[in-house]
MIBA-990084 format. One record per residue: residue in three letters; x, y negated, z of N, C-alpha, C, O, CB in turn. Coordinates in Angstrom, 2 decimals. Glycine has a CB too. Layout:
(tikol 'ALA', (X, Y, Z), (X, Y, Z), (X, Y, Z), (X, Y, Z), (X, Y, Z))
...
% end
This chain:
(tikol 'MET', (119.45, -110.61, 106.88), (118.62, -111.28, 107.39), (117.28, -110.43, 107.17), (116.72, -109.64, 107.93), (118.70, -112.62, 106.85))
(tikol 'LYS', (116.99, -110.83, 105.97), (115.72, -109.85, 105.43), (115.78, -108.33, 105.58), (114.69, -107.84, 105.88), (115.53, -110.01, 103.87))
(tikol 'LYS', (116.42, -107.78, 105.50), (116.47, -106.34, 106.14), (116.20, -106.38, 107.30), (115.15, -105.87, 107.68), (117.64, -105.63, 106.10))
(tikol 'LEU', (117.23, -107.13, 108.40), (117.05, -107.13, 109.81), (115.32, -107.23, 110.01), (114.93, -106.39, 110.81), (117.98, -108.48, 110.52))
(tikol 'ILE', (114.14, -108.17, 109.38), (113.03, -108.46, 109.57), (112.84, -107.05, 109.16), (112.62, -106.21, 110.04), (112.42, -109.66, 108.95))
(tikol 'THR', (112.92, -106.64, 107.73), (111.90, -105.52, 107.60), (112.19, -104.79, 108.94), (111.55, -105.00, 109.98), (112.11, -104.51, 106.17))
(tikol 'ALA', (113.28, -103.84, 108.80), (113.87, -103.09, 109.83), (113.30, -103.01, 110.82), (112.75, -101.93, 111.02), (114.89, -103.38, 110.15))
(tikol 'SER', (113.16, -104.30, 112.07), (111.63, -104.64, 113.36), (110.58, -104.79, 112.89), (109.67, -104.58, 113.69), (111.54, -105.94, 114.27))
(tikol 'LEU', (110.23, -105.15, 111.69), (108.62, -104.89, 111.55), (108.22, -103.57, 111.26), (107.03, -103.28, 111.16), (107.99, -105.69, 110.44))
(tikol 'ILE', (109.18, -102.71, 111.12), (109.23, -101.54, 110.91), (108.92, -100.64, 112.49), (107.85, -100.26, 112.98), (110.62, -101.37, 110.19))
(tikol 'VAL', (110.68, -100.51, 113.10), (110.51, -100.26, 114.02), (108.93, -100.62, 115.35), (108.58, -99.99, 116.34), (111.65, -100.65, 114.10))
(tikol 'LEU', (108.58, -101.42, 114.94), (107.33, -102.30, 115.49), (106.81, -101.03, 115.64), (106.91, -100.14, 116.48), (106.41, -103.54, 114.53))
(tikol 'ALA', (105.81, -101.30, 113.88), (104.89, -100.03, 113.25), (105.04, -98.95, 113.82), (103.96, -98.68, 114.35), (105.09, -99.63, 111.89))
(tikol 'VAL', (105.73, -98.21, 114.01), (106.22, -97.08, 114.78), (106.20, -96.98, 116.19), (105.99, -95.83, 116.58), (107.39, -96.91, 114.50))
(tikol 'VAL', (106.41, -98.07, 117.32), (106.25, -97.56, 117.79), (104.97, -97.98, 118.50), (104.48, -97.36, 119.44), (107.18, -97.32, 118.10))
(tikol 'LEU', (104.16, -99.77, 117.64), (102.97, -99.17, 117.29), (102.29, -98.00, 117.64), (101.79, -97.92, 118.76), (103.03, -99.07, 116.32))
(tikol 'ALA', (102.20, -97.12, 116.88), (101.90, -96.16, 116.10), (101.69, -94.82, 116.81), (100.82, -93.96, 116.65), (102.86, -96.13, 115.16))
(tikol 'ALA', (103.05, -94.91, 117.87), (103.14, -94.14, 118.82), (102.08, -94.46, 120.25), (101.16, -93.70, 120.53), (104.58, -94.19, 119.05))
(tikol 'ALA', (102.27, -95.20, 120.73), (101.50, -96.63, 121.58), (100.49, -95.87, 121.75), (100.08, -95.43, 122.83), (101.08, -98.27, 120.78))
(tikol 'GLN', (99.87, -95.60, 120.28), (98.49, -95.17, 120.60), (97.91, -94.22, 120.02), (96.79, -94.36, 119.54), (97.69, -96.03, 120.47))
(tikol 'ASP', (98.67, -92.92, 119.95), (98.52, -92.01, 120.41), (99.43, -91.39, 121.89), (99.58, -90.18, 122.06), (98.55, -91.46, 119.32))
(tikol 'LEU', (100.04, -92.54, 122.98), (99.64, -92.03, 124.11), (99.75, -93.15, 124.90), (100.57, -93.52, 125.74), (100.33, -90.89, 124.54))
(tikol 'SER', (98.74, -93.62, 124.44), (97.71, -94.87, 125.13), (97.40, -94.88, 126.66), (97.08, -95.82, 127.39), (96.16, -94.78, 124.47))
(tikol 'ALA', (97.66, -93.17, 127.04), (97.33, -93.65, 128.70), (98.40, -93.22, 129.62), (98.50, -93.30, 130.84), (95.89, -92.94, 129.37))
(tikol 'GLN', (99.15, -92.78, 128.74), (100.88, -93.08, 129.74), (101.57, -94.44, 129.05), (102.56, -94.70, 129.75), (102.39, -91.43, 129.44))
(tikol 'THR', (101.47, -95.27, 128.12), (102.09, -95.59, 127.73), (101.55, -97.57, 127.59), (100.41, -97.95, 127.30), (102.31, -94.53, 126.78))
(tikol 'ASP', (102.57, -98.33, 127.83), (102.24, -99.65, 127.43), (102.86, -100.55, 127.16), (103.88, -100.79, 127.81), (101.71, -100.12, 128.01))
(tikol 'LEU', (102.52, -101.26, 126.24), (103.08, -102.10, 125.25), (102.64, -103.67, 125.31), (101.51, -104.14, 125.13), (102.71, -101.50, 123.94))
(tikol 'SER', (104.24, -104.56, 125.70), (103.54, -105.57, 125.51), (104.47, -106.20, 125.28), (105.61, -105.81, 125.55), (102.69, -106.01, 126.32))
(tikol 'TRP', (104.23, -107.25, 124.75), (104.93, -109.30, 123.99), (105.50, -109.80, 124.58), (104.95, -109.40, 125.61), (104.09, -110.69, 123.73))
(tikol 'ASN', (106.23, -110.42, 124.92), (107.05, -110.73, 126.03), (107.70, -112.64, 125.74), (108.87, -112.50, 125.39), (108.45, -109.30, 126.02))
(tikol 'ILE', (107.41, -113.95, 125.77), (108.04, -114.45, 125.78), (108.79, -115.63, 126.95), (108.16, -116.17, 127.86), (107.65, -114.52, 124.95))
(tikol 'GLY', (110.13, -115.83, 126.69), (110.96, -116.62, 128.19), (111.43, -117.65, 127.97), (111.25, -118.51, 127.11), (112.18, -116.01, 128.87))
(tikol 'VAL', (112.57, -117.45, 129.48), (113.75, -118.32, 128.95), (114.98, -117.45, 129.58), (114.82, -116.47, 130.31), (113.71, -120.11, 129.54))
(tikol 'ILE', (116.01, -117.89, 129.22), (117.14, -117.27, 129.94), (118.67, -118.63, 130.34), (118.99, -119.56, 129.60), (117.66, -115.78, 128.69))
(tikol 'THR', (119.15, -118.35, 131.33), (120.06, -119.91, 131.44), (121.45, -118.75, 131.93), (121.52, -117.54, 131.69), (119.31, -121.58, 133.11))
(tikol 'ASP', (122.37, -119.59, 132.61), (123.22, -118.62, 133.43), (123.38, -119.38, 134.46), (123.04, -120.56, 134.56), (124.55, -118.10, 132.87))
(tikol 'LYS', (123.87, -118.77, 135.17), (123.84, -119.19, 136.68), (124.32, -120.78, 137.33), (124.72, -121.00, 138.48), (124.81, -118.14, 137.32))
(tikol 'SER', (124.19, -121.54, 136.47), (124.04, -122.94, 136.28), (122.86, -123.03, 136.39), (122.89, -124.17, 136.85), (124.51, -123.55, 135.16))
(tikol 'PHE', (121.82, -122.80, 136.36), (120.26, -123.45, 136.25), (120.68, -124.39, 135.62), (121.14, -125.01, 136.58), (119.32, -123.91, 137.54))
(tikol 'LYS', (120.95, -125.15, 134.58), (120.86, -126.31, 133.78), (119.89, -126.26, 132.75), (118.94, -127.00, 132.52), (122.07, -126.60, 133.23))
(tikol 'PHE', (120.45, -124.88, 131.95), (119.32, -124.67, 130.90), (119.43, -125.23, 129.69), (118.59, -125.58, 128.87), (118.12, -125.11, 131.31))
(tikol 'ASP', (121.10, -125.26, 129.72), (121.93, -126.52, 128.61), (123.25, -125.53, 127.92), (124.28, -125.45, 128.59), (122.84, -128.28, 129.80))
(tikol 'PRO', (123.19, -124.93, 126.80), (121.96, -124.90, 125.82), (120.70, -124.54, 126.46), (120.62, -124.24, 127.65), (122.16, -123.91, 124.68))
(tikol 'PHE', (119.68, -124.56, 125.60), (118.03, -123.83, 126.61), (117.98, -122.55, 125.22), (117.98, -122.82, 124.02), (115.79, -125.46, 126.72))
(tikol 'LEU', (117.95, -121.55, 125.66), (118.00, -120.29, 125.41), (116.60, -120.20, 125.88), (116.18, -120.56, 126.98), (119.16, -119.44, 126.04))
(tikol 'TRP', (115.73, -119.49, 124.59), (114.40, -118.55, 124.97), (114.57, -117.11, 124.08), (115.25, -116.74, 123.12), (112.74, -119.43, 124.45))
(tikol 'THR', (113.81, -116.68, 124.75), (113.74, -115.19, 124.93), (112.20, -114.56, 124.16), (111.06, -114.94, 124.43), (113.80, -114.88, 126.76))
(tikol 'ASN', (112.57, -113.58, 123.22), (110.86, -113.31, 122.35), (111.43, -111.68, 122.18), (112.60, -111.30, 122.05), (110.39, -114.50, 120.24))
(tikol 'GLY', (110.34, -110.97, 122.24), (110.48, -109.40, 122.56), (109.26, -108.40, 122.92), (108.12, -108.87, 122.92), (111.36, -109.30, 123.74))
(tikol 'PHE', (109.42, -107.26, 123.18), (108.63, -106.76, 122.91), (109.36, -105.46, 123.56), (110.49, -105.13, 123.19), (108.18, -106.98, 121.58))
(tikol 'SER', (108.39, -104.49, 124.91), (108.99, -103.61, 126.27), (107.66, -102.54, 126.02), (106.56, -102.99, 125.69), (109.07, -104.66, 128.23))
(tikol 'LEU', (107.82, -101.51, 126.16), (107.53, -100.27, 126.26), (107.45, -99.39, 127.28), (108.43, -98.65, 127.30), (108.09, -99.86, 125.67))
(tikol 'ASP', (106.35, -99.11, 128.49), (106.50, -98.55, 129.66), (106.16, -97.42, 129.22), (105.13, -97.30, 128.56), (105.86, -99.04, 130.77))
(tikol 'ILE', (107.11, -96.18, 129.55), (106.57, -95.12, 129.01), (106.49, -94.36, 130.18), (107.56, -93.80, 130.41), (107.26, -94.53, 127.88))
(tikol 'TYR', (105.16, -93.99, 131.45), (105.38, -93.42, 132.71), (106.01, -91.95, 132.85), (106.33, -91.12, 131.99), (104.13, -93.44, 133.32))
(tikol 'LEU', (106.06, -91.94, 133.82), (106.64, -90.52, 133.66), (106.65, -89.94, 135.16), (107.42, -89.17, 135.72), (108.25, -90.53, 132.95))
(tikol 'GLY', (105.22, -90.77, 135.69), (104.50, -89.96, 136.94), (103.45, -91.56, 137.10), (103.14, -92.37, 136.23), (105.91, -89.33, 138.72))
(tikol 'PRO', (103.21, -91.53, 138.15), (102.14, -92.18, 139.60), (103.00, -93.79, 139.11), (102.67, -94.67, 138.31), (102.62, -91.26, 142.01))
(tikol 'ARG', (104.76, -93.57, 140.47), (105.25, -94.04, 140.51), (106.36, -95.03, 139.81), (106.85, -96.08, 140.24), (105.14, -93.55, 140.94))
(tikol 'PHE', (106.71, -93.94, 137.91), (107.84, -95.09, 138.22), (107.85, -94.44, 135.87), (107.31, -93.59, 135.17), (109.93, -94.54, 140.09))
(tikol 'SER', (108.56, -95.28, 135.76), (108.41, -95.80, 133.96), (109.26, -95.97, 133.51), (109.84, -96.98, 133.91), (107.83, -96.92, 133.46))
(tikol 'LEU', (110.03, -95.04, 132.22), (111.23, -95.73, 131.45), (110.66, -96.76, 130.60), (109.48, -96.70, 130.26), (112.09, -94.72, 130.53))
(tikol 'SER', (111.56, -97.86, 130.18), (110.75, -99.16, 129.30), (111.89, -99.98, 128.76), (112.56, -100.92, 129.20), (109.65, -100.28, 130.33))
(tikol 'PRO', (111.84, -98.99, 127.21), (112.99, -99.61, 126.51), (112.37, -100.89, 126.15), (111.15, -101.02, 126.28), (113.60, -98.76, 125.22))
(tikol 'GLU', (113.15, -101.91, 125.67), (113.20, -103.27, 124.73), (113.80, -103.72, 123.95), (114.93, -103.37, 123.60), (113.28, -104.11, 125.10))
(tikol 'VAL', (113.03, -104.74, 123.44), (113.49, -105.09, 122.63), (113.64, -107.17, 122.95), (112.97, -107.76, 123.79), (112.63, -104.32, 121.49))
(tikol 'PHE', (114.82, -107.92, 121.86), (114.74, -108.99, 122.60), (115.06, -109.70, 121.61), (115.88, -109.09, 120.92), (115.44, -109.11, 123.78))
(tikol 'MET', (114.77, -110.92, 121.10), (115.77, -111.89, 120.58), (116.52, -113.14, 121.77), (116.03, -113.46, 122.86), (114.89, -112.69, 119.33))
(tikol 'VAL', (117.16, -113.40, 121.47), (117.60, -114.40, 122.52), (118.22, -115.49, 121.37), (119.26, -115.39, 120.73), (118.86, -113.70, 123.81))
(tikol 'LEU', (117.07, -116.71, 121.34), (117.70, -117.98, 120.43), (117.67, -119.30, 120.80), (116.69, -119.84, 121.31), (117.09, -118.10, 119.22))
(tikol 'HIS', (118.86, -119.92, 120.52), (118.88, -121.10, 120.87), (117.85, -122.35, 120.04), (118.10, -122.63, 118.87), (120.26, -121.29, 120.79))
(tikol 'ASN', (116.93, -122.89, 120.65), (116.00, -123.72, 119.98), (115.41, -123.22, 119.07), (115.25, -122.10, 119.57), (116.43, -124.73, 119.54))
(tikol 'PHE', (114.92, -123.17, 118.08), (114.18, -122.73, 117.11), (115.34, -121.93, 115.68), (115.12, -121.47, 114.56), (113.20, -124.20, 116.69))
(tikol 'ASP', (116.85, -122.16, 116.71), (117.80, -121.75, 114.73), (117.51, -120.25, 115.02), (117.68, -119.56, 116.03), (120.30, -122.16, 114.34))
(tikol 'PHE', (117.10, -120.02, 113.97), (117.22, -118.33, 113.53), (117.92, -118.25, 112.47), (117.59, -117.46, 111.59), (115.88, -117.52, 113.17))
(tikol 'GLY', (119.59, -119.48, 112.30), (120.51, -118.43, 111.62), (121.50, -118.06, 112.18), (122.61, -117.94, 111.65), (120.97, -118.71, 110.52))
(tikol 'ALA', (121.13, -117.77, 113.69), (122.39, -117.13, 114.81), (121.52, -116.86, 116.04), (121.11, -117.81, 116.70), (123.85, -118.39, 115.31))
(tikol 'PHE', (121.11, -115.12, 116.50), (120.63, -115.02, 117.34), (121.14, -114.06, 118.34), (122.19, -113.48, 118.07), (119.68, -114.96, 116.98))
(tikol 'ILE', (120.54, -113.80, 119.50), (121.61, -112.55, 120.06), (120.18, -112.03, 119.93), (119.07, -112.53, 120.07), (122.71, -112.49, 121.82))
(tikol 'LEU', (120.83, -110.32, 119.46), (119.69, -109.28, 119.87), (120.00, -108.35, 121.03), (121.15, -107.95, 121.20), (119.36, -108.35, 118.68))
(tikol 'ALA', (119.08, -108.03, 121.78), (118.83, -108.01, 122.90), (118.29, -106.38, 123.36), (117.36, -106.46, 124.17), (117.93, -109.18, 123.06))
(tikol 'PRO', (118.58, -105.28, 123.10), (117.83, -104.34, 123.66), (118.08, -103.42, 124.67), (119.13, -102.84, 124.38), (117.52, -103.78, 122.90))
(tikol 'ALA', (117.52, -102.92, 125.94), (118.00, -102.60, 126.67), (116.85, -101.19, 127.48), (115.97, -100.66, 126.80), (118.45, -103.89, 127.25))
(tikol 'VAL', (117.00, -100.94, 128.46), (116.85, -99.16, 128.33), (116.33, -99.51, 130.29), (117.23, -99.48, 131.13), (119.04, -97.76, 127.77))
(tikol 'LEU', (114.93, -99.79, 130.72), (115.27, -99.94, 132.40), (114.06, -98.05, 132.75), (113.51, -97.22, 132.03), (114.24, -102.30, 133.42))
(tikol 'LEU', (114.21, -98.25, 134.19), (114.12, -97.37, 135.44), (113.19, -98.22, 135.80), (113.48, -99.39, 135.54), (115.38, -97.09, 136.48))
(tikol 'ASN', (111.95, -98.01, 136.40), (111.47, -98.84, 136.48), (110.80, -98.00, 137.77), (110.31, -96.89, 137.57), (110.88, -99.43, 135.27))
(tikol 'TYR', (110.84, -98.90, 139.79), (109.30, -97.82, 140.00), (108.44, -99.29, 139.91), (108.62, -100.51, 139.94), (109.03, -96.60, 142.03))
(tikol 'GLN', (107.22, -98.14, 139.78), (105.95, -99.29, 139.73), (105.11, -99.13, 141.26), (104.72, -98.16, 141.90), (104.67, -98.89, 138.19))
(tikol 'GLY', (105.07, -100.14, 141.39), (103.86, -100.64, 142.86), (103.11, -100.53, 142.83), (102.68, -99.68, 142.05), (103.48, -101.65, 143.41))
(tikol 'PHE', (102.10, -101.38, 143.79), (100.73, -102.03, 143.83), (100.76, -103.68, 143.07), (100.91, -104.78, 143.61), (100.26, -102.11, 145.58))
(tikol 'GLY', (100.54, -103.29, 141.53), (100.93, -105.23, 141.26), (101.91, -105.68, 141.04), (102.11, -106.74, 140.44), (100.80, -106.20, 142.23))
(tikol 'PHE', (103.06, -104.62, 141.69), (104.30, -105.07, 140.63), (104.94, -104.23, 140.38), (104.62, -103.14, 140.84), (105.24, -105.99, 140.93))
(tikol 'PHE', (106.49, -104.35, 139.32), (107.91, -103.18, 139.27), (108.95, -104.00, 140.00), (109.13, -105.15, 140.38), (108.63, -102.70, 137.46))
(tikol 'LEU', (109.50, -102.88, 140.01), (111.03, -103.23, 140.17), (111.85, -102.32, 139.58), (111.24, -101.26, 139.72), (111.50, -103.32, 141.56))
(tikol 'GLY', (112.99, -102.07, 138.94), (114.26, -101.54, 138.10), (115.52, -102.74, 138.04), (115.68, -103.89, 138.46), (113.69, -101.18, 136.37))
(tikol 'GLY', (116.43, -101.57, 137.14), (117.14, -101.77, 136.98), (117.47, -100.66, 135.63), (116.63, -99.77, 135.48), (117.62, -101.96, 138.12))
(tikol 'GLY', (118.68, -100.70, 134.65), (119.13, -100.57, 133.69), (120.18, -101.12, 132.59), (121.08, -101.85, 133.00), (118.43, -100.51, 133.52))
(tikol 'VAL', (120.12, -100.89, 131.60), (121.83, -101.13, 130.42), (121.49, -102.06, 129.40), (120.80, -101.55, 128.52), (122.49, -99.50, 129.33))
(tikol 'THR', (121.73, -103.15, 129.25), (121.48, -104.17, 127.89), (122.56, -104.13, 127.65), (123.37, -104.18, 128.57), (120.94, -105.67, 127.87))
(tikol 'LYS', (123.22, -103.95, 125.60), (124.23, -104.52, 124.78), (123.42, -106.08, 123.90), (122.29, -106.24, 123.45), (124.78, -103.10, 123.60))
(tikol 'TRP', (124.33, -106.75, 123.93), (123.75, -107.68, 122.96), (124.70, -107.79, 121.15), (125.80, -107.35, 120.80), (123.82, -109.30, 123.93))
(tikol 'TRP', (123.85, -108.41, 120.55), (124.61, -108.14, 119.80), (124.31, -109.74, 119.10), (123.13, -110.07, 119.23), (124.40, -106.70, 119.09))
(tikol 'VAL', (125.18, -110.75, 118.40), (124.75, -111.78, 118.05), (124.82, -111.44, 116.10), (125.69, -110.76, 115.56), (125.71, -113.05, 118.87))
(tikol 'LEU', (123.98, -111.93, 115.58), (123.51, -111.37, 114.02), (123.30, -112.97, 113.70), (123.48, -114.05, 114.27), (121.78, -110.08, 113.81))
(tikol 'GLY', (122.80, -112.46, 112.40), (122.17, -114.07, 111.47), (122.96, -114.49, 110.46), (124.16, -114.24, 110.44), (122.10, -115.55, 112.37))
(tikol 'SER', (122.32, -115.21, 109.51), (122.90, -115.17, 108.23), (124.01, -116.54, 108.65), (124.51, -117.01, 107.63), (121.61, -115.37, 106.79))
(tikol 'GLU', (124.40, -117.17, 109.79), (125.37, -117.67, 109.83), (126.75, -117.41, 110.78), (127.66, -118.12, 111.21), (124.90, -118.62, 109.89))
(tikol 'VAL', (126.39, -116.05, 110.87), (126.91, -115.44, 111.66), (128.32, -114.23, 110.85), (127.74, -113.37, 110.18), (125.59, -114.86, 112.42))
(tikol 'GLU', (129.64, -114.07, 110.81), (130.01, -112.61, 110.21), (130.25, -111.86, 110.62), (131.05, -112.19, 111.51), (130.69, -112.35, 109.59))
(tikol 'GLY', (130.02, -110.20, 110.61), (129.67, -109.50, 111.59), (129.23, -109.47, 112.33), (128.60, -110.46, 112.72), (129.99, -109.22, 111.92))
(tikol 'ALA', (129.27, -108.31, 113.03), (128.49, -108.33, 114.79), (128.69, -108.82, 115.52), (128.06, -108.23, 116.40), (128.43, -107.53, 115.62))
(tikol 'PRO', (129.35, -109.89, 116.13), (130.05, -109.45, 117.44), (128.92, -108.87, 118.24), (127.73, -108.98, 117.93), (130.82, -110.69, 118.28))
(tikol 'SER', (129.47, -108.10, 119.53), (129.12, -107.73, 120.20), (129.30, -107.79, 121.69), (130.53, -107.66, 121.66), (129.16, -107.12, 119.74))
(tikol 'SER', (129.03, -107.87, 122.99), (128.87, -107.80, 124.53), (129.07, -106.87, 125.06), (128.15, -106.16, 124.68), (127.86, -108.02, 125.02))
(tikol 'ASP', (129.72, -106.22, 125.81), (129.88, -105.19, 126.93), (128.18, -104.29, 127.17), (127.27, -105.12, 127.17), (130.44, -106.22, 128.53))
(tikol 'VAL', (127.93, -103.58, 127.26), (127.33, -103.08, 128.12), (127.17, -103.50, 129.58), (128.01, -103.23, 130.43), (127.71, -102.13, 128.01))
(tikol 'MET', (126.02, -104.18, 129.82), (126.20, -104.92, 131.52), (124.39, -104.14, 131.82), (123.47, -103.66, 131.16), (126.38, -107.59, 131.62))
(tikol 'CYS', (124.65, -104.35, 132.82), (123.39, -104.17, 133.50), (122.46, -105.13, 133.62), (122.73, -106.32, 133.46), (123.56, -103.83, 134.62))
(tikol 'LYS', (121.09, -104.60, 133.96), (120.32, -105.25, 133.62), (119.43, -105.02, 134.67), (118.91, -103.90, 134.58), (120.02, -105.11, 132.43))
(tikol 'LEU', (118.97, -105.88, 135.90), (118.06, -105.81, 137.19), (116.48, -106.58, 136.64), (116.41, -107.63, 136.02), (118.95, -106.84, 138.69))
(tikol 'ASN', (115.50, -105.85, 137.01), (114.03, -107.06, 136.63), (113.12, -106.49, 138.25), (113.18, -105.49, 138.97), (112.67, -106.48, 134.40))
(tikol 'PHE', (112.44, -107.63, 138.23), (110.82, -107.36, 139.06), (110.36, -108.60, 138.48), (110.73, -109.76, 138.32), (110.65, -107.29, 141.09))
(tikol 'GLY', (109.15, -107.65, 138.19), (107.79, -108.94, 137.98), (106.33, -107.89, 138.76), (106.29, -106.74, 139.17), (107.34, -109.45, 135.52))
(tikol 'LEU', (105.45, -108.82, 138.68), (104.37, -109.01, 138.82), (103.83, -108.44, 137.78), (104.27, -108.54, 136.63), (104.12, -110.13, 139.05))
(tikol 'VAL', (102.41, -107.52, 138.26), (101.87, -106.87, 136.79), (100.59, -107.34, 137.47), (100.38, -107.60, 138.66), (102.12, -104.93, 136.22))
(tikol 'GLY', (99.37, -107.41, 135.85), (97.98, -108.04, 136.22), (97.07, -107.25, 135.36), (97.71, -106.25, 135.07), (97.83, -109.73, 135.92))
(tikol 'ALA', (95.92, -107.19, 134.80), (95.01, -106.49, 134.67), (95.78, -106.37, 132.62), (95.99, -105.36, 131.96), (93.24, -107.29, 135.33))
(tikol 'ASP', (95.99, -107.90, 132.22), (96.42, -107.36, 130.76), (97.45, -108.49, 130.59), (97.48, -109.17, 129.57), (95.09, -107.28, 129.43))
(tikol 'ILE', (98.52, -108.71, 131.91), (99.53, -109.69, 131.19), (100.71, -109.47, 132.83), (100.22, -109.28, 133.94), (98.62, -111.83, 130.69))
(tikol 'LYS', (101.57, -109.53, 132.69), (103.24, -109.14, 133.50), (104.86, -110.87, 133.64), (105.40, -111.61, 132.81), (104.16, -107.34, 131.84))
(tikol 'PHE', (104.93, -110.71, 134.89), (105.76, -111.67, 134.34), (106.80, -111.31, 135.25), (106.75, -111.82, 136.37), (105.28, -113.18, 134.29))
(tikol 'THR', (107.34, -110.85, 135.09), (109.15, -110.87, 135.15), (110.32, -111.56, 135.49), (110.80, -111.79, 134.38), (109.57, -110.82, 134.28))
(tikol 'LEU', (110.98, -111.97, 136.22), (112.45, -112.29, 136.50), (113.83, -110.98, 136.78), (113.80, -110.02, 137.55), (112.27, -113.20, 137.89))
(tikol 'PHE', (115.01, -111.45, 135.80), (115.38, -110.70, 135.41), (116.97, -111.33, 135.40), (117.04, -112.52, 135.08), (114.59, -110.29, 134.38))
(tikol 'ALA', (118.12, -110.71, 135.68), (119.87, -110.69, 135.85), (120.43, -109.78, 135.26), (120.39, -108.58, 135.53), (120.47, -110.53, 137.18))
(tikol 'ILE', (121.24, -110.56, 134.06), (121.78, -109.64, 132.65), (123.17, -110.07, 133.91), (123.52, -111.14, 134.39), (121.67, -110.41, 130.30))
(tikol 'THR', (123.65, -108.72, 134.09), (125.59, -109.01, 134.94), (125.97, -107.85, 134.64), (125.40, -106.77, 134.83), (125.97, -109.28, 136.97))
(tikol 'PRO', (127.79, -108.29, 133.76), (128.82, -107.19, 133.29), (129.12, -106.52, 134.44), (129.23, -107.03, 135.56), (130.18, -107.71, 132.60))
(tikol 'PHE', (129.28, -104.91, 134.03), (129.74, -104.44, 135.07), (130.53, -104.37, 136.09), (130.41, -104.02, 137.27), (129.81, -104.02, 134.90))
(tikol 'GLN', (132.16, -105.13, 134.78), (133.40, -105.17, 135.67), (133.27, -106.58, 136.18), (134.23, -107.17, 136.68), (134.89, -104.86, 134.86))
(tikol 'ASN', (132.43, -106.96, 136.10), (131.95, -108.75, 136.41), (131.05, -108.90, 137.46), (130.77, -110.09, 137.66), (131.09, -109.54, 135.14))
(tikol 'PHE', (130.29, -107.80, 138.50), (128.98, -107.88, 139.04), (128.92, -108.97, 139.37), (129.84, -109.46, 140.02), (128.59, -107.09, 140.00))
(tikol 'PHE', (128.00, -109.57, 139.09), (127.25, -111.03, 139.89), (127.65, -112.32, 139.57), (126.99, -113.34, 139.39), (127.46, -111.12, 141.42))
(tikol 'LYS', (129.46, -112.01, 139.50), (129.91, -113.07, 138.67), (130.08, -114.06, 137.80), (130.49, -115.19, 138.07), (130.13, -112.98, 138.51))
(tikol 'ASP', (129.54, -113.35, 136.04), (128.84, -114.55, 135.51), (127.37, -113.66, 134.32), (127.12, -113.23, 133.19), (130.35, -115.75, 134.45))
(tikol 'THR', (126.65, -113.97, 136.22), (125.26, -113.31, 135.30), (124.31, -114.47, 134.79), (124.34, -115.67, 135.04), (124.18, -112.20, 136.36))
(tikol 'TRP', (123.44, -113.71, 133.99), (122.47, -115.06, 133.13), (121.15, -114.39, 134.32), (121.13, -113.29, 134.87), (122.04, -114.85, 130.57))
(tikol 'PHE', (120.32, -115.32, 134.40), (119.12, -115.42, 134.69), (117.77, -115.45, 134.05), (117.04, -116.44, 134.08), (119.20, -116.15, 135.16))
(tikol 'GLY', (117.63, -114.89, 133.75), (115.32, -115.52, 133.23), (114.35, -114.89, 133.47), (114.39, -113.97, 134.30), (114.64, -115.60, 131.58))
(tikol 'ALA', (113.19, -115.23, 132.77), (112.36, -114.76, 133.30), (110.86, -114.77, 132.24), (110.63, -115.85, 131.69), (112.40, -115.45, 134.59))
(tikol 'THR', (110.19, -113.98, 132.04), (109.48, -113.95, 131.23), (108.04, -113.84, 131.38), (107.67, -113.28, 132.41), (109.91, -113.26, 130.66))
(tikol 'PHE', (106.98, -114.34, 130.41), (105.72, -113.74, 130.35), (105.07, -112.80, 129.30), (104.91, -113.01, 128.10), (105.02, -114.66, 130.42))
(tikol 'GLY', (104.80, -111.94, 129.89), (104.22, -111.30, 129.15), (102.54, -110.42, 128.78), (101.63, -110.33, 129.60), (105.03, -110.82, 129.24))
(tikol 'PHE', (102.52, -110.01, 127.72), (100.91, -109.71, 127.67), (100.67, -108.37, 127.22), (101.40, -108.19, 126.25), (100.10, -110.69, 126.67))
(tikol 'TYR', (99.97, -107.30, 127.47), (99.86, -106.16, 127.04), (98.82, -105.65, 125.99), (97.81, -105.42, 126.67), (99.80, -105.59, 128.03))
(tikol 'PHE', (98.69, -105.51, 125.39), (98.34, -104.80, 124.35), (97.22, -103.48, 124.66), (96.84, -102.76, 123.74), (99.69, -104.37, 123.79))
% end
């Protein structure tokens, strides 16, 4: 667990350093939210915490790598590490896009590192001056929209 936290902090420092050099072409945001399955019962309660970096590819498109932790309540003994990369269309005050994600179950209570197959992630969001609100869906490619997870995040730009 200490190695994971150390590695995460190193990656965050590199991303922050790179973002400062590319500040006119990138936006870094910290995002917190919730995620649930298609029943929308939020049982168990799962919340997300992570970062996304919008790398602008012109006036209307961005490549957005992100990394999130999915946690049950506040138990860090087992959590899901959920990196993703998305291509987003940037409109006037909104964005819409899709990409891929792969989840790993990690933590001190987990043997090995079980993982998911690569899945599709679709998102839509609203953007303000220093904030963003995102709705997203994650679904396996082999059962498209059959075993779907839905979520929402609220983000703050640095």
